[in-house]
matplotlib code that plots the C-alpha trace (Angstrom):
import matplotlib.pyplot as plt

x = [75.3, 76.2, 79.0, 77.5, 74.2, 72.1, 71.5, 73.6, 73.2, 73.2, 72.8, 70.4, 70.7, 69.1, 69.5, 70.7, 74.3, 72.6, 75.8, 77.0, 78.9, 82.4, 80.8, 83.2, 81.0, 82.9, 82.5, 80.6, 78.4, 75.4, 73.8, 74.3, 75.9, 79.1, 79.0, 82.3, 83.6, 82.8, 85.1, 87.9, 88.2, 88.3, 91.8, 90.4, 89.6, 91.8, 90.7, 92.1, 94.1, 91.0, 90.6, 92.9, 90.0, 87.4, 84.3, 82.5, 84.5, 83.6, 79.8, 79.6, 81.8, 80.5, 80.8, 78.3, 78.8, 77.2, 77.0, 78.4, 80.1, 82.7, 83.3, 85.5, 87.9, 87.7, 86.0, 84.7, 84.7, 82.0, 82.8, 80.2, 78.9, 81.1, 79.3, 78.8, 78.1, 76.8, 76.9, 80.8, 80.5, 78.8, 81.6, 81.6, 83.5, 85.9, 89.1, 87.4, 90.6, 93.1, 90.8, 90.8, 93.9, 94.3, 92.1, 94.1, 97.4, 96.0, 93.8, 94.5, 92.1, 90.5, 87.4, 86.2, 82.5, 81.2, 77.7, 77.6, 74.9, 76.5, 80.5, 81.0, 84.7, 83.5, 86.3, 85.4, 86.0, 88.8, 90.6, 89.1, 91.2, 94.4, 94.0, 95.2, 98.4, 101.4, 98.6, 97.8, 99.1, 95.5, 93.0, 90.7, 87.7, 84.1, 81.9, 78.2, 75.3, 76.7, 73.4, 71.1, 73.3, 73.5, 77.0, 78.1, 77.0, 78.7, 82.1, 81.4, 81.2, 84.1, 86.1, 84.8, 85.8, 89.7, 90.1, 88.3, 90.8, 93.7, 93.0, 93.3, 95.3, 98.8, 100.5, 101.7, 100.0, 96.2, 93.8, 92.0, 87.9, 85.5, 82.2, 78.9, 75.9, 76.8, 73.0, 71.0, 68.6, 67.6, 69.6, 67.8, 70.2, 71.6, 73.4, 76.6, 75.9, 79.1, 81.2, 79.6, 80.1, 83.3, 84.2, 82.4, 85.0, 87.9, 86.6, 85.9, 89.6, 91.1, 88.8, 89.3, 93.1, 93.8, 93.7, 97.0, 98.8, 98.0, 100.8, 103.3, 101.4, 102.2, 105.5, 105.3, 104.2, 106.6, 109.8, 107.8, 107.4, 111.3, 112.1, 109.9, 111.0, 114.6, 114.6, 112.1, 114.9, 117.4, 115.1, 114.8, 118.6, 119.2, 116.6, 118.1, 121.9, 121.4, 119.6, 121.3, 121.9, 120.9, 119.9, 117.5, 115.7, 112.5, 114.2, 116.6, 112.9, 111.7, 114.5, 114.9, 111.1, 111.6, 114.6, 113.4, 113.5, 117.4, 117.8, 115.9, 118.2, 121.0, 120.6, 119.4, 123.3, 124.9, 123.0, 122.2, 118.1, 115.9, 113.8, 110.6, 111.5, 110.6, 107.4, 105.8, 107.6, 104.4, 102.8, 106.1, 106.2, 102.8, 103.5, 107.0, 105.3, 103.7, 107.1, 109.5, 112.8, 115.7, 113.0, 114.0, 116.9, 120.4, 120.4, 121.2, 123.7, 122.9, 119.4, 120.0, 122.4, 119.7, 117.1, 119.4, 120.5, 116.6, 116.3, 118.9, 118.9, 116.6, 113.2, 114.6, 114.3, 110.9, 110.0, 111.1, 109.1, 106.3, 106.5, 107.2, 104.1, 101.7, 103.3, 102.2, 98.7, 96.0, 95.1, 92.3, 90.0, 86.8, 84.2, 80.2, 77.7, 78.4, 81.3, 79.4, 77.0, 79.3, 80.3, 77.0, 76.3, 75.6, 75.7, 79.7, 81.7, 82.5, 80.4, 79.3, 82.6, 85.8, 87.1, 84.7, 81.4, 79.8, 80.7, 77.2, 76.5, 76.4, 77.4, 81.1, 81.1, 83.6, 81.7, 79.0, 82.1, 83.4, 82.2, 84.1, 87.4, 87.6, 87.1, 90.4, 91.5, 91.4, 93.0, 96.1, 96.6, 96.8, 98.3, 96.8, 93.8, 96.6, 98.7, 102.1, 103.1, 104.5, 101.3, 99.3, 101.8, 100.8, 97.0, 97.7, 100.1, 97.2, 95.5, 98.6, 98.5, 102.2, 104.1, 104.0, 100.7, 100.3, 102.9, 100.4, 97.6, 99.6, 100.0, 96.4, 95.6, 97.4, 96.1, 97.7, 101.5, 102.3, 103.5, 100.8, 96.9, 94.0, 90.6, 89.5, 92.7, 92.9, 89.0, 89.9, 93.3, 90.9, 88.4, 91.0, 92.8, 88.9, 88.6, 92.2, 90.7, 87.6, 89.4, 89.4, 92.1, 93.5, 93.1, 96.5, 95.7, 92.6, 89.1, 87.5, 84.5, 86.9, 89.0, 88.0, 85.4, 88.5, 90.5, 88.3, 89.2, 92.8, 91.4, 88.5, 89.2, 87.2, 85.6]
y = [123.4, 122.4, 124.6, 127.8, 127.3, 128.7, 127.4, 128.1, 128.3, 124.9, 123.1, 119.7, 117.2, 113.9, 110.3, 109.5, 110.7, 114.3, 116.5, 115.7, 118.9, 120.8, 124.0, 126.2, 128.1, 131.2, 134.7, 137.3, 140.5, 139.2, 135.4, 134.3, 131.9, 131.5, 128.8, 127.5, 128.7, 131.8, 131.0, 129.8, 133.2, 135.5, 136.4, 136.9, 133.6, 131.4, 128.6, 129.1, 126.3, 123.9, 125.3, 122.4, 119.4, 120.8, 121.6, 117.8, 119.3, 123.0, 122.1, 120.5, 123.3, 126.1, 129.0, 129.5, 133.4, 134.4, 136.8, 134.5, 135.0, 132.0, 132.1, 135.3, 133.2, 129.7, 128.9, 125.5, 123.1, 120.3, 117.7, 115.6, 112.5, 109.2, 107.2, 103.4, 100.1, 100.1, 104.1, 103.7, 102.6, 105.3, 107.7, 111.5, 113.0, 114.3, 112.9, 112.9, 111.5, 114.1, 116.9, 116.0, 115.7, 119.5, 120.3, 118.8, 120.0, 123.4, 123.0, 123.1, 120.3, 117.3, 115.8, 112.7, 111.8, 108.2, 107.2, 105.4, 103.2, 102.9, 102.4, 100.8, 102.2, 101.8, 101.7, 105.5, 106.5, 104.0, 106.1, 109.4, 108.7, 107.6, 110.6, 112.0, 110.3, 112.7, 114.9, 112.3, 115.4, 117.1, 114.6, 114.1, 111.9, 112.5, 109.5, 111.1, 110.0, 108.2, 108.9, 106.2, 104.1, 102.1, 102.7, 98.7, 98.8, 102.6, 100.5, 98.0, 100.6, 102.6, 99.4, 98.3, 101.5, 102.5, 98.5, 99.6, 103.0, 101.3, 99.1, 102.5, 104.6, 103.1, 105.3, 104.3, 106.9, 106.4, 109.0, 110.9, 110.6, 112.6, 111.0, 112.4, 113.8, 116.7, 118.3, 120.7, 118.2, 116.3, 113.5, 109.9, 107.9, 110.3, 107.8, 109.3, 112.8, 114.4, 112.4, 113.7, 117.6, 116.9, 115.3, 118.2, 120.5, 118.9, 119.1, 122.6, 123.7, 122.1, 123.5, 127.4, 126.7, 127.0, 130.6, 131.2, 128.0, 129.3, 131.3, 128.1, 126.0, 128.2, 128.3, 124.3, 123.6, 126.1, 124.2, 120.8, 121.9, 123.8, 119.6, 118.1, 120.7, 120.0, 116.0, 116.5, 118.9, 115.8, 113.4, 115.5, 116.4, 112.6, 111.8, 114.4, 113.4, 110.0, 110.6, 109.9, 113.1, 111.3, 108.1, 105.6, 108.0, 106.5, 102.8, 104.6, 106.7, 103.0, 101.7, 105.0, 104.9, 101.4, 101.8, 104.4, 102.7, 101.7, 105.9, 107.3, 104.8, 106.0, 109.9, 109.1, 108.1, 110.5, 113.7, 112.3, 112.7, 111.0, 108.5, 109.8, 113.2, 111.3, 111.2, 107.8, 105.8, 104.4, 107.6, 109.1, 106.5, 107.2, 110.7, 110.2, 108.1, 111.1, 113.7, 114.4, 113.9, 115.8, 118.9, 118.3, 121.1, 120.1, 120.8, 124.1, 124.3, 128.2, 127.3, 124.1, 126.2, 128.9, 126.7, 125.0, 128.6, 129.2, 126.4, 126.4, 130.2, 132.3, 130.0, 130.5, 134.2, 133.7, 131.6, 134.2, 137.1, 135.0, 134.3, 138.2, 138.9, 136.3, 137.6, 141.2, 140.4, 139.4, 135.9, 135.0, 132.3, 131.4, 132.8, 132.7, 129.9, 126.4, 127.6, 130.6, 127.9, 126.0, 129.4, 130.2, 130.2, 127.8, 125.2, 126.7, 122.7, 122.6, 124.8, 123.8, 120.8, 120.1, 123.8, 125.7, 124.0, 126.2, 129.4, 131.3, 129.6, 131.7, 128.8, 127.9, 124.3, 122.9, 123.3, 120.1, 117.7, 119.4, 118.1, 114.5, 116.4, 117.7, 114.2, 113.3, 117.2, 116.0, 112.9, 114.2, 116.2, 119.9, 122.9, 125.5, 125.0, 124.1, 121.3, 120.7, 119.9, 117.1, 116.0, 116.7, 115.2, 111.5, 112.2, 113.5, 111.1, 108.6, 109.6, 108.2, 111.4, 112.5, 114.9, 117.3, 117.6, 117.5, 120.0, 122.4, 121.6, 122.5, 125.8, 126.1, 125.3, 127.1, 130.6, 132.4, 131.4, 129.7, 126.5, 125.1, 124.4, 125.2, 123.2, 125.2, 125.0, 121.2, 120.7, 123.1, 120.1, 117.4, 119.2, 119.8, 116.4, 115.6, 117.3, 115.9, 112.5, 113.2, 113.3, 117.7, 120.0, 122.2, 125.6, 127.6, 130.4, 129.5, 131.0, 133.4, 130.9, 128.7, 130.4, 129.6, 132.0, 132.9, 134.0, 135.8, 139.4, 140.4, 138.7, 141.6, 144.5, 147.5, 148.3]
z = [94.9, 98.2, 98.6, 96.6, 98.2, 94.8, 91.5, 89.2, 85.3, 83.5, 86.7, 86.8, 89.3, 89.5, 89.9, 86.8, 84.6, 84.5, 83.2, 80.1, 79.7, 81.6, 83.6, 84.7, 87.4, 87.9, 89.7, 88.0, 89.1, 86.7, 86.4, 82.8, 80.8, 78.2, 75.5, 75.2, 71.6, 72.7, 76.2, 74.2, 72.5, 75.3, 76.5, 79.9, 80.7, 80.9, 79.1, 75.0, 74.9, 75.4, 71.6, 70.4, 71.7, 68.5, 67.8, 70.4, 73.1, 72.9, 72.5, 75.8, 77.4, 79.1, 81.4, 84.1, 86.0, 89.0, 92.2, 94.7, 97.8, 97.3, 93.7, 94.7, 96.0, 94.1, 91.0, 90.3, 86.9, 86.9, 84.9, 83.5, 85.0, 84.6, 82.5, 83.1, 81.4, 77.4, 77.9, 78.0, 74.2, 73.2, 72.5, 73.6, 70.3, 71.8, 74.0, 77.3, 79.6, 77.7, 78.7, 82.5, 81.8, 81.0, 83.9, 86.5, 85.8, 86.2, 88.7, 93.2, 94.0, 92.5, 94.3, 93.5, 94.5, 95.2, 96.8, 99.3, 97.8, 94.5, 94.7, 90.8, 89.7, 86.2, 83.2, 82.1, 85.7, 86.4, 83.3, 84.1, 87.8, 85.8, 83.5, 87.3, 87.6, 88.5, 90.1, 93.1, 95.7, 94.6, 94.8, 97.7, 98.0, 99.1, 100.0, 99.6, 100.3, 103.7, 105.9, 103.2, 104.8, 108.7, 111.0, 110.4, 106.1, 106.1, 107.7, 104.8, 101.9, 103.3, 103.0, 99.9, 98.3, 99.9, 98.1, 94.9, 95.4, 95.7, 92.3, 90.1, 92.4, 92.7, 95.0, 98.7, 100.5, 101.9, 99.3, 101.8, 102.2, 103.5, 104.6, 104.9, 103.1, 101.2, 100.7, 102.3, 103.2, 106.5, 107.6, 106.6, 109.4, 112.1, 114.1, 112.2, 112.7, 114.7, 112.3, 109.0, 110.9, 111.4, 108.1, 106.7, 108.1, 107.5, 103.9, 104.1, 106.0, 103.1, 100.2, 102.3, 102.4, 98.6, 97.6, 100.3, 98.6, 95.0, 94.8, 95.8, 93.9, 90.5, 91.2, 92.4, 88.6, 87.4, 88.3, 87.4, 83.5, 84.1, 84.7, 82.1, 79.6, 80.1, 79.9, 76.5, 75.1, 76.0, 74.4, 70.8, 70.7, 70.8, 68.0, 66.4, 66.7, 65.7, 62.5, 59.2, 56.8, 53.5, 53.6, 55.8, 58.1, 58.0, 59.3, 61.7, 63.2, 63.7, 65.1, 67.4, 68.8, 69.4, 71.3, 73.5, 76.7, 76.4, 74.7, 78.5, 80.9, 78.5, 79.2, 82.8, 83.4, 81.2, 82.7, 86.1, 85.7, 87.7, 86.5, 87.1, 85.1, 82.1, 80.0, 79.5, 77.1, 75.6, 75.3, 73.7, 70.9, 69.8, 69.7, 67.8, 64.9, 63.7, 64.0, 61.3, 63.2, 61.1, 61.9, 65.6, 67.1, 68.6, 72.3, 73.4, 76.1, 77.5, 77.0, 80.0, 81.5, 81.8, 83.0, 85.8, 86.8, 87.5, 89.4, 90.8, 92.5, 91.0, 92.6, 95.5, 96.0, 94.2, 96.9, 100.0, 98.1, 98.0, 101.6, 102.3, 100.3, 102.4, 105.2, 104.7, 103.3, 105.1, 105.4, 102.6, 103.4, 100.9, 102.6, 102.0, 101.2, 103.1, 104.6, 106.3, 107.7, 109.8, 111.7, 113.0, 116.6, 118.4, 115.2, 114.7, 114.6, 118.4, 120.1, 123.7, 122.9, 124.7, 126.5, 124.8, 126.8, 129.2, 127.4, 127.6, 131.0, 134.1, 136.4, 136.4, 134.1, 136.5, 139.6, 138.2, 138.9, 141.7, 144.5, 143.6, 142.3, 146.3, 147.3, 145.8, 146.6, 150.6, 150.4, 148.6, 152.5, 151.6, 153.7, 154.3, 151.9, 149.2, 147.7, 146.5, 142.7, 144.2, 145.2, 142.3, 139.8, 141.5, 141.0, 137.3, 136.2, 136.9, 134.0, 131.6, 129.7, 128.7, 130.3, 127.8, 127.9, 131.9, 131.9, 129.8, 131.9, 134.8, 133.5, 132.6, 136.2, 138.2, 138.3, 140.1, 138.9, 142.7, 142.2, 144.4, 143.4, 146.0, 145.3, 142.5, 140.5, 140.9, 140.2, 137.2, 136.3, 136.3, 134.2, 131.6, 131.6, 131.3, 128.2, 126.4, 127.1, 125.4, 122.9, 122.0, 122.2, 125.4, 124.2, 123.7, 127.1, 129.9, 128.3, 130.5, 131.6, 132.9, 135.2, 138.8, 140.2, 143.3, 140.4, 138.3, 140.0, 138.3, 134.8, 135.0, 132.3, 131.9, 128.4]

ax = plt.figure().add_subplot(projection="3d")
ax.plot(x, y, z, "-o")
ax.set_aspect("equal")
plt.show()
């Protein structure tokens, strides 16, 4: 709702768990709903495989279509609210975690939402997060409603959230958590306004970059699936080979299922496969219980060879084709809704801050601090109104900034490129040092509003 800046069909927002359906929010020329059963038979939509979850799920699945600019670039799957306490025991009627896993394998980004004043990770939420195993690189966390607590409480809430997530998500990396208040209401507590703005901007950048990376991600998924298919073929063919031709099939099947961990180790050694490419033992054992091993196929080396050839050679050429296509096409970025609001006039992120300070003012922004900079300048013994690079360096290194940064500042400040600084250039250098020390990035080239007044003539262009 926050990203789209408009309601979509089927949406309900409330303090209680309001969404009991999976809603695919997608672009359409007119506003409307498509129910789940109709959705899974539509060949133009990517949901046909969801029919295996049955009517209990399909009755709680729908597609909301609306003509929103944001949805031209991305589609959003709004999942049901996570149940906690007593409600967890009431069965949903379908395998909730399996459905989440199906979506997780196919999406570009998974966003876990937490409320700053209600952090409990229930059993169902914990199970839901576990179903995203193997998709850790796609997960981002949003700590929402952070304006409802003060700074001290927010610090504690953030710590508690990281601790809770660490127990559920077993990865060595720390998950990226975006803190803010993601709705269009006034902030209750404005202490952390700048933090919320910077965090929202980071989240927007992350989402806006998704369309550009979509092709590479699909290729990545193809490689992942090819490797898994290859391993699966080794497991199935081994089980087939071990089965007796006439008697004792059932007993041998039970023995092979119980020996599956040993079989994995044996196949790892024989075919030099990484342990991470094998399916989870428990899950595989459960699936094998219902299978007839005699109907499994023997290993076909030619097919394995074809997969190896594809991974070794064809993927590389596909990758270069994607890069070529990306360079020839305009950069695709998400527009509309909340994404455009951050660019509007003086409310754009970073407007009037750092190197952008004074961009819309008539007076040179450095002038207000120039008297203080002039005092330092005249202690450095200028000759003919200029100080040498050595004299400037003595003063500039007192900032303790690394030489790589100071070198860039020198390049920006020495407007006439004579290897010396006059009083205005020196004041500019000090201003750029201040910008860097305040935590802002330096500009790649000197913006016109920062050019010292006495050096502006050569920079003027005729319109």
